[in-house]
Structure formats: C-alpha cells, structure tokens
MDAnalysis code that builds the backbone (N, CA, C; Angstrom):
import MDAnalysis as mda
import numpy as np

u = mda.Universe.empty(138, n_residues=46, atom_resindex=np.repeat(np.arange(46), 3), trajectory=True)
u.add_TopologyAttr("name", ["N", "CA", "C"] * 46)
u.add_TopologyAttr("resid", np.arange(1, 47))
u.add_TopologyAttr("resname", ["MET", "GLN", "GLU", "SER", "LYS", "LYS", "ALA", "LEU", "PRO", "VAL", "GLY", "ALA", "PRO", "TYR", "ILE", "HIS", "SER", "ARG", "ILE", "ASN", "VAL", "ARG", "LEU", "VAL", "LYS", "GLN", "LEU", "LYS", "GLN", "THR", "GLY", "ASP", "VAL", "LEU", "ASP", "PHE", "HIS", "ILE", "ASN", "SER", "ILE", "ASN", "HIS", "ARG", "SER", "GLU"])
u.atoms.positions = np.array([
    [-200.442, 118.822, 3.175],
    [-201.126, 117.933, 4.109],
    [-201.519, 118.708, 5.372],
    [-200.570, 119.420, 5.963],
    [-200.822, 120.168, 7.199],
    [-201.816, 121.306, 6.964],
    [-201.708, 121.979, 5.809],
    [-202.594, 123.110, 5.517],
    [-204.064, 122.686, 5.551],
    [-204.373, 121.571, 4.908],
    [-205.765, 121.131, 4.833],
    [-206.314, 120.813, 6.220],
    [-205.441, 120.340, 7.119],
    [-205.902, 120.026, 8.469],
    [-206.325, 121.291, 9.201],
    [-205.559, 122.382, 9.045],
    [-205.888, 123.644, 9.713],
    [-207.197, 124.209, 9.173],
    [-207.457, 123.996, 7.889],
    [-208.616, 124.601, 7.243],
    [-209.928, 123.893, 7.586],
    [-209.841, 122.732, 8.223],
    [-211.054, 121.974, 8.527],
    [-211.899, 122.672, 9.586],
    [-213.233, 122.598, 9.456],
    [-214.128, 123.166, 10.466],
    [-214.095, 122.362, 11.770],
    [-214.832, 122.866, 12.778],
    [-214.755, 122.291, 14.129],
    [-215.226, 120.838, 14.149],
    [-216.283, 120.517, 13.404],
    [-216.833, 119.162, 13.423],
    [-215.979, 118.158, 12.674],
    [-214.957, 118.645, 11.999],
    [-214.164, 117.790, 11.118],
    [-213.407, 116.672, 11.839],
    [-212.785, 116.928, 13.010],
    [-212.045, 115.837, 13.655],
    [-212.891, 114.583, 13.848],
    [-214.161, 114.750, 14.223],
    [-215.050, 113.600, 14.403],
    [-215.232, 112.863, 13.081],
    [-215.585, 113.620, 12.045],
    [-215.781, 113.023, 10.720],
    [-214.475, 112.382, 10.259],
    [-213.382, 113.095, 10.515],
    [-212.066, 112.632, 10.104],
    [-211.756, 111.280, 10.736],
    [-212.046, 111.160, 12.030],
    [-211.748, 109.906, 12.725],
    [-212.623, 108.782, 12.186],
    [-213.872, 109.116, 11.827],
    [-214.759, 108.101, 11.242],
    [-214.166, 107.587, 9.933],
    [-213.723, 108.526, 9.099],
    [-213.127, 108.156, 7.812],
    [-211.866, 107.332, 8.048],
    [-211.054, 107.765, 9.024],
    [-209.809, 107.049, 9.321],
    [-210.091, 105.619, 9.749],
    [-211.118, 105.434, 10.580],
    [-211.476, 104.084, 11.029],
    [-211.809, 103.215, 9.824],
    [-212.590, 103.790, 8.891],
    [-212.977, 103.029, 7.709],
    [-211.742, 102.699, 6.871],
    [-210.858, 103.696, 6.715],
    [-209.645, 103.485, 5.927],
    [-208.765, 102.421, 6.562],
    [-208.639, 102.488, 7.883],
    [-207.801, 101.512, 8.587],
    [-208.354, 100.110, 8.386],
    [-209.683, 99.982, 8.455],
    [-210.298, 98.660, 8.243],
    [-209.996, 98.164, 6.833],
    [-210.164, 99.057, 5.836],
    [-209.904, 98.667, 4.453],
    [-208.443, 98.289, 4.267],
    [-207.549, 99.096, 4.870],
    [-206.122, 98.816, 4.746],
    [-205.782, 97.474, 5.372],
    [-206.409, 97.182, 6.512],
    [-206.139, 95.913, 7.191],
    [-206.606, 94.753, 6.311],
    [-207.801, 94.890, 5.717],
    [-208.302, 93.836, 4.839],
    [-207.358, 93.651, 3.657],
    [-206.936, 94.776, 3.061],
    [-206.015, 94.710, 1.926],
    [-204.714, 94.054, 2.343],
    [-204.221, 94.413, 3.526],
    [-202.991, 93.824, 4.045],
    [-203.142, 92.327, 4.246],
    [-204.301, 91.914, 4.767],
    [-204.542, 90.482, 4.976],
    [-204.523, 89.748, 3.638],
    [-205.168, 90.346, 2.629],
    [-205.207, 89.728, 1.301],
    [-203.801, 89.635, 0.728],
    [-203.036, 90.734, 0.880],
    [-201.659, 90.733, 0.375],
    [-200.828, 89.672, 1.080],
    [-200.979, 89.582, 2.408],
    [-200.245, 88.565, 3.173],
    [-200.579, 87.174, 2.645],
    [-201.866, 86.952, 2.380],
    [-202.307, 85.651, 1.882],
    [-201.625, 85.333, 0.555],
    [-201.627, 86.331, -0.362],
    [-201.010, 86.119, -1.671],
    [-199.512, 85.879, -1.536],
    [-198.863, 86.699, -0.680],
    [-197.418, 86.552, -0.479],
    [-197.109, 85.163, 0.076],
    [-197.913, 84.710, 1.025],
    [-197.697, 83.385, 1.617],
    [-197.843, 82.290, 0.566],
    [-198.881, 82.397, -0.277],
    [-199.102, 81.357, -1.282],
    [-197.981, 81.368, -2.315],
    [-197.478, 82.574, -2.643],
    [-196.353, 82.664, -3.586],
    [-195.120, 82.021, -2.966],
    [-194.874, 82.308, -1.697],
    [-193.709, 81.743, -1.003],
    [-193.793, 80.222, -0.964],
    [-194.988, 79.689, -0.714],
    [-195.146, 78.236, -0.646],
    [-194.877, 77.610, -2.016],
    [-195.309, 78.305, -3.064],
    [-195.152, 77.773, -4.405],
    [-193.668, 77.693, -4.788],
    [-192.899, 78.695, -4.355],
    [-191.488, 78.761, -4.773],
    [-190.606, 77.782, -4.003],
    [-191.117, 77.220, -2.919],
    [-190.290, 76.293, -2.128],
    [-190.127, 74.941, -2.826],
])
C-alpha cells in the first residue's frame, strides 16, 4: 500500500483525492442502503 503511494507522480494527489471523494460517496450510499436493510430486518424480527 505504502509503496504504490511513493511511486505516484506529482499530479497524483489531486487525482487521488478526486477518486477518494467518489469512493467515499459510493461507500456512504452503500452504508445508507445497508443501514436501511439492517433496520428493516430488525423491525421484522421484533
């Protein structure tokens, strides 16, 4: 993981942060969906 970071060119941090923003958004959406499913499962089991 650390090796690949050192090998990145100068412009990479900018691109990297763009990708990270997109990943974070996707992860948040996935988390919201998972929360929704978990909540509905919890309600069903009560």
